[in-house]
C-alpha positions in Angstrom: -21.0 -1.4 9.6 -17.9 -3.1 11.2 -16.0 -5.3 9.5 -13.6 -7.6 11.6 -10.4 -9.3 10.1 -8.8 -12.3 12.1 -4.8 -14.3 12.8 -6.9 -17.1 14.2 -8.5 -15.8 17.4 -7.3 -12.3 17.8 -8.4 -9.3 16.1 -6.2 -7.5 13.6 -8.0 -4.9 12.2 -11.6 -3.7 12.5 -13.0 -1.4 9.5 -15.8 0.9 10.1 -17.4 0.8 6.1 -20.7 3.3 5.1 -23.9 1.9 3.3 -22.4 2.7 0.5 -19.1 1.0 1.3 -16.2 3.9 1.7 -13.7 3.4 4.5 -14.8 6.0 7.2 -12.6 4.1 10.1 -9.8 2.0 10.7 -8.1 0.1 13.4 -5.0 -2.1 13.2 -3.6 -4.2 15.9 0.2 -6.2 16.1 0.3 -8.7 19.1 3.6 -9.1 21.0 5.4 -12.1 20.2 5.3 -15.2 23.2 8.4 -16.1 25.5 8.2 -19.7 24.3 9.4 -20.4 20.8 6.2 -19.9 17.9 4.2 -19.3 20.4 1.5 -15.7 20.9 0.0 -14.0 23.3 -2.8 -11.4 23.5 -0.6 -8.4 24.2 -1.1 -5.3 21.4 2.1 -4.2 20.9 1.1 -1.9 18.7 -2.3 -0.1 17.1 -2.9 2.2 14.7 -6.0 4.3 13.6 -6.9 5.9 10.9 -10.3 8.2 9.6 -10.7 7.9 6.1 -6.8 7.9 4.2 -5.3 9.6 7.4 -3.8 8.4 9.9 -4.8 9.5 13.3 -3.5 8.1 16.0 -1.0 5.2 16.5 1.2 3.7 19.1 3.6 1.6 20.2 4.4 -0.2 23.2 7.5 -1.5 24.7 7.9 -3.6 27.8 4.3 -3.0 28.7 4.5 1.0 28.3 3.6 2.8 26.1 7.3 3.6 23.8 6.0 6.3 21.2 2.4 8.2 20.5 1.9 9.3 16.9 -1.4 11.7 16.8 -2.0 13.2 12.8 1.4 11.9 11.9 3.4 14.3 14.4 5.4 12.6 17.3 2.8 13.6 20.9 4.9 14.0 24.2 4.0 10.9 26.8 
């Protein structure tokens, strides 16, 4: 089953959990700040995924493009 966390209307985390309660897969989202003070956007600035307790993939976007990708904790070439 999937369990989601939200910061109002935006998804911040999706967790896939087995029927026995063991976490299988998790995805976390961070969002870019809005241009105006105290404003928000729906643009993802970073996301990361893990399988069990191991980090599988994380991406960091900068200025609308991918700045860094890590796979299994190792920096991947773009």
